[in-house]
C-alpha positions in Angstrom: -3.2 4.5 14.1 -0.6 1.7 14.1 -0.6 -0.5 17.2 3.1 -0.4 18.2 2.6 -3.4 20.6 2.0 -5.8 17.6 4.8 -7.2 15.5 4.4 -6.5 11.7 4.5 -9.4 9.3 4.4 -7.4 6.1 3.3 -4.0 4.8 3.0 -2.1 1.6 2.2 1.4 0.4 -0.8 1.9 -2.0 -2.9 4.7 -3.4 -6.7 4.4 -3.7 -8.3 6.7 -6.3 -11.7 8.3 -6.1 -13.0 5.6 -8.4 -11.8 2.9 -5.9 -8.9 1.7 -8.0 -5.9 0.6 -6.0 -2.3 1.3 -7.2 0.9 -0.2 -6.0 4.4 1.1 -6.7 6.6 -0.9 -9.1 8.4 -3.7 -7.1 12.1 -4.2 -6.9 11.8 -7.7 -8.5 9.1 -9.8 -10.1 8.9 -12.5 -7.4 8.4 -10.1 -4.5 6.0 -8.1 -6.7 4.0 -11.1 -7.5 3.7 -12.2 -3.9 2.7 -8.7 -2.8 0.1 -8.5 -5.6 -1.5 -11.8 -4.4 -1.4 -10.8 -0.7 -2.8 -7.3 -1.4 -5.7 -8.8 -3.5 -6.4 -11.3 -0.8 -6.5 -8.8 2.0 -8.2 -5.9 0.2 -10.5 -7.9 -2.0 -9.5 -5.9 -5.0 -7.0 -6.3 -7.8 -4.2 -3.7 -7.6 -2.6 -1.9 -10.6 1.2 -1.8 -10.6 2.4 1.7 -11.7 5.7 3.2 -12.7 7.6 5.6 -10.4 6.6 8.6 -12.6 2.8 7.7 -12.5 3.1 6.9 -8.7 4.4 10.5 -8.2 1.5 11.9 -10.2 -1.1 9.8 -8.2 0.5 10.8 -4.9 0.0 14.4 -5.8 -3.7 13.8 -6.2 -4.5 11.2 -3.6 -3.4 10.2 -0.1 -0.8 7.4 0.2 -2.0 4.6 2.5 -0.3 1.6 4.1 -1.7 -1.9 4.3 -0.2 -3.6 7.4 -0.6 -7.2 8.4 0.5 -8.3 11.9 1.9 -11.7 13.0 -1.5 -12.5 14.5 -3.0 -12.2 11.0 -5.0 -9.1 11.7 -4.5 -6.1 9.4 -5.3 -2.5 9.1 -5.0 0.4 6.6 -3.5 3.7 7.8 -2.5 6.9 6.1 1.2 7.2 5.3 2.9 10.1 6.9 6.3 11.4 5.8 8.2 14.2 7.3 7.8 17.6 5.6 4.8 16.4 3.5 1.9 18.8 3.1 -1.1 18.2 0.9 
C-alpha cells in the first residue's frame, strides 16, 4: 500500500509477465522514455521492454498492472495498480 505521508519523486506503470519480463507502455517522447527506461532498469534490476498501446492492452488483459514508485527519500516500492471499475 502506498504511504501517503511520503512525497513521490517519480512513478511508472509496468506489467510483469509469468516469465518475469517487464513491459512499459510507450512513452510520450523519446527523452522521457529513455530516462524512464534507465531509471526502471536501475531500480528493478531488469531491462524493460517498451510496448505499443495495442500490445499493452493485450498484456493488461492477462497480467496485473503494477506501479513502481520512488519517493523523495530514495526509497521505492511496487504496488498493484487499481483503477475504478476494473475487474479481473
